[in-house]
Every structure is written in C-alpha cells, then in structure tokens.
N, C-alpha and C positions, 0 to 999 in steps of 0.2 A: 647506108649500111656498111660496116667495116667487114673485111674478110676475117676468117678464123685464124688466130695466131698459131704459129708452128709450135710443136711440142718442145718444151724446154725444161730441163731438170733443175729444180731449185738448188742454188749454190750456198752451202753453209757459210763460206767465207764472206759472202755478201749479206748474210742474215736474211735470205729470201724466204718469205712465206706469202704465197699468192692468194689474194682474196677471191673467193668463188661464190659466195652467197648472194644471189640477186636481191634479196630483201634488204640485206645490210648495205649493199651498194646503193640501192635507191634511197635508203634512209640517210646515208652520208651525203648524197647529192642534194637532197632536200635541205639538209642542215647547212650546206655551203651556199645554196641558193644562187648559183651563177647566173649572170645575165649577159646578153650580148653587149659587147663593149668592155667587159671586164678583162684585165690583164691577168689571165690565169696561168699559173706555173705549177706543174705537177712534178714532184720529186720522186724518183723511183717508180715509174709507171709499170714496170714489170712486163706483164703480158697484156696490159691495156684494159683490165676489168673495169677500172674506174674512168679510164681515159675516154672511152666512147660516150658514156652519158654526160661527161663534162663537156666534150666537144659539141654535142647536140644542144645542151643547155646554153652554152656560151656563144652560139652562132658560128661554130666551126673554128674559133680561134683558141689555140692552146699551145703553150710551150712546155716541153718536158725535159728533165735532166736525168739521164740514165748513165750509171757507171759501168754496167755489164755490157760490154760491146757486142756480145753475142745476141743480146735482145734487140739491139737497135735496128738491124735489117728487117726483122719481123714487124716492129712497130711501124716502120716506114711503108712496108707493104700493106699492113693491116689498115692504115689510115691514109692511103695514097689519095683518096678522093676528097680529102680535106686540104685545100691549098694553103690554109693558114695554120696548119699543124707543123710545128718546128721541133726538131730533136736536137738537144745539146748533149754531146757525149762528154762526160766528166764527173768529177767528184763534187757533190753539192757542198761539202765542207770547205772546199776551196773556191767555190763559185762566187763571182762578183755580182751580187744582186742589185747593187746600186747602178752598176753599168748596164745591167739588163733592163732596169727601169728606164734609164735614159731620161728623156724629157716627157715621157708618157705618164699616165696615171699610176698610182702605187700598185704594186703586185699583190694578187691574192694567191697565196701559196698553199698547196694541198699535198698530201702524200701519206702513203702507208710506210712509215719509216722503220728501217731495221733497228732492232732494239739496241744494237751495239754502238750506234752513232746518234741516237735521238737527242741525248742531253747536249753534247757539243754542237750539234747542228742547230738546235734551238738557240743556243748562245750566239752562234754565228749569224743567224737570221736577226736576232734582236739587235746586233751591232749594226745592221743595215738601216736602222732608224726609220725615217719616213719613206723609205723605198718600199715598205711593206704595209699594205692596208689591213690584212688579217691573215691568219694561218689556221688551217684545219688539218689535224694530223691524227692518224691511227698510231697509237703508242702502246707500249706495255702498260697495263692498268696501274701498276705500281708507280710508274713515272707520272701518269696523269693524276693520281692521288697526291703526289708530292707537288705538282704544279698548282693544283687547285686547293691545296690545304689551307686551313685557317690557323692563326696563331694559337698556341696552346696544345695542339694535337701532336701525335707522334710523327706525322708526315711532314710537319712544318720544318723547313730547313733552308739551306743556301739556295737551292733551286727555286723554292717557293718565293723567297724574297727577291731574287734576281728577276724572275718572270713577272711577279706582281708589281714590282717597281715600275716596269715599262708597259705592262699589258693588263687588260681585263681578261681573266681566265675563266672559261666555262667548261666544266666536265659534262659532256653531252649524253653519252650512253656507252654501255659496255658491249664488247663484241666477243663471243665465245670462241674457243679454239677451233671448233668444227666449221667455222666460216672460212678456214684457210686450207690450202694444200701446199706443203705438208702442214699438219697441225702443230702449232707451237705448244709448248708445255705450260703456258700461262694465259690468262685472260688479257684481252686488249681493251682499249677504250678510245673514243673519239673526243678530242679536246679542241676548243676554239681559243685562240689567242689573238686579241685585238689590241694592237699598240695604241696607247693614249695619244690623242692629238696634242694635248698639253699634260705634262706629268702632274699628278695630283700632289706629289711630295718631291719636288726637284732637289737633287743633291748638288751642292756647290762643286764637288769633285767626285764623279762617279767611280773612278778608280779607287779613290780613298774609301768610298762607301762599300764597294765590294770587298776591299781589304778588311774593313771592320767586320763585315758579315762572315768572311772566311775565318777570321781569328775568333769571333764569338762562337762559331759552331765547331771549332776544333775539338772541343770536349763538351759534348752536349749536357753531361750530368753535372758539370761545374757551373758555378755562378758567374755572372757577368764580372763581378769584382776580380775573380780569379782569371777568367778567360781573357779579359781586356787589361790585365795588369801590365804596366809599362806603357800603356796607350792612353788610358784615362783612369782616374782614381775614383773611389767611391763617393767622395764629396762632390765631384763634378757631375757624376751620374745623378746623384740626389738633386743637385741644383737644376738638372734638366727634367726633373719629375720622374726619374726612372730609378726604382729600387735596385741597388747594386747586388742584392741577394737573389734577384730573379735569375732564371735560367734563360738561355738564348731563345729557346723555342716558344717563349711566352711573349716575345717582343713583336710588335707590328712593324710593317714596312716603314710607317711614319716615324716610329721610335728609332729605328736604325738610321734613318736619314737625319733625325735630330742629333744623334751622336756624331755622325760623320760631319755634319755641317759645323758643329761645335769644334771638332778637331781641325777642320779646314780653317776656321777662324783663328785658331791658336797655332796653326802650322805644324800640328803633330802628324806623324805618319805611322801606319801599322808595319 
C-alpha cells in the first residue's frame, strides 16, 4: 500500500489536472490490462492516482517521466516500497524512448497528457517506431476524435492520417470534467494507439508522405487539384484512380500513400 501523496497545487503552466475518480481509474487500468513483465512507462504521473494500480497490476515494475520537479519527491516517498519503481525527471517531448527500451521488450506507454503537449508528444512517440508496443492516453476529447476519425468527416485531417498510417487507433471511452481536480473546461477521452508490426500501406519516403498530407490539408475547402498544384497535376491524380476534384478530407491513408509513392518514383518534392 502506498502512502498518501502530499498536497500539491495544480500548475497551469504544466497543464495539470489530477485524476481523482476511482471508477474511471479502474476502467483505465482494465483497458490497459498490464501484466507482470510488461515494460510500463507512465508519462506525467502527477500525484500517482493511476501509478499505484499500474504498479500492482504489473508486478511492481513501472517507470515514470515527470517534468514537475516538485512532484518527484512525493512520488518517491509514496511508492518507496516498490523497488522496481523508477522516476525519470524530464520533458517527455525530449525523452529518448528508444534508449529507454534498450535491448528489452517494447514499451507500453500510458498517461494523462496535458492538452497543450498531446499532439507533439504523440508525434514524438510515433517516431520511436518499434520501441513502442502500445499507448493508452487520456486526451482532450477533441484530439481523440481527430485521431480516431474516418475519411469524409469533419475531424479527418493531418493528425488522423499521421496516426493511422502507423497505428491502429481505438477511441475507448469519454471521461467527464468532474473526474479531475481542478475540473478542465472540456471532456476528455481514453484512446489506444497500437503501432503496426508491418505497415499496411508503406510509404517509400515517409517525409515526402507527410509533406503531401500537410500541403493537401493547407486549405481544406479547396480541391486536390488546387492544393497539390505544382506537386502533381490532375491527369496524374486521375491515373492513380483519384478524382482531382475531391477534397483532402475524403482521401484515405492508402490514397495519400499512393500519391506520395508516385511522387517518390518521379522524384517530385512538396
């Protein structure tokens, strides 16, 4: 049993909202389904609301990354009786997850992410490739809607394509503001991102692919013919089986990869 954490005032500059609802905490742990032997890494443990049930489920082994140095002594005191509990002080956006994995099994990353860093952090983790087995995050619901969107909807965009190119994305459940202290002004949601062992639609050049996606979504209301002007012409799009009069939010990940691979073959760059 862990000791009670010391009182800590949430800091706005760190985007801190501490999870308090035991029912939501239990539901998150069930969704993660940690097992002894897992390489679990929690980003932003805060005051340890999720940390203790994760430690218990994973056989006492857990590593956490915390930016707020004032929280770290309390975490070490609170979980002193877990010898395999490791605290890394630092910014997860700059953390080397490949080095953390080392020669061990891929990491299972979890966390209640501050809204202001969620998108760049997910991008940083996706760049870690096979170092990550899966990710379970509490995010602003709007971000989860974009991650899990389907082509043709208003939420489908750059983030959707980038995430779903590399991962299977599952929107698990919504978390209301009253589950936190202090209460955020928006709903949150739990999302699972599971990187593919083999990409279903591999791009010849991923940098080129993401450049195409960025340019395509620069003006969502315009057609592909207009947004990709100077990069690929309408005849080439038609030859690829893609109507140049379509708008970017209607294209699937596979269709974006098709365009990027054609450009890679013709040595064009966005």
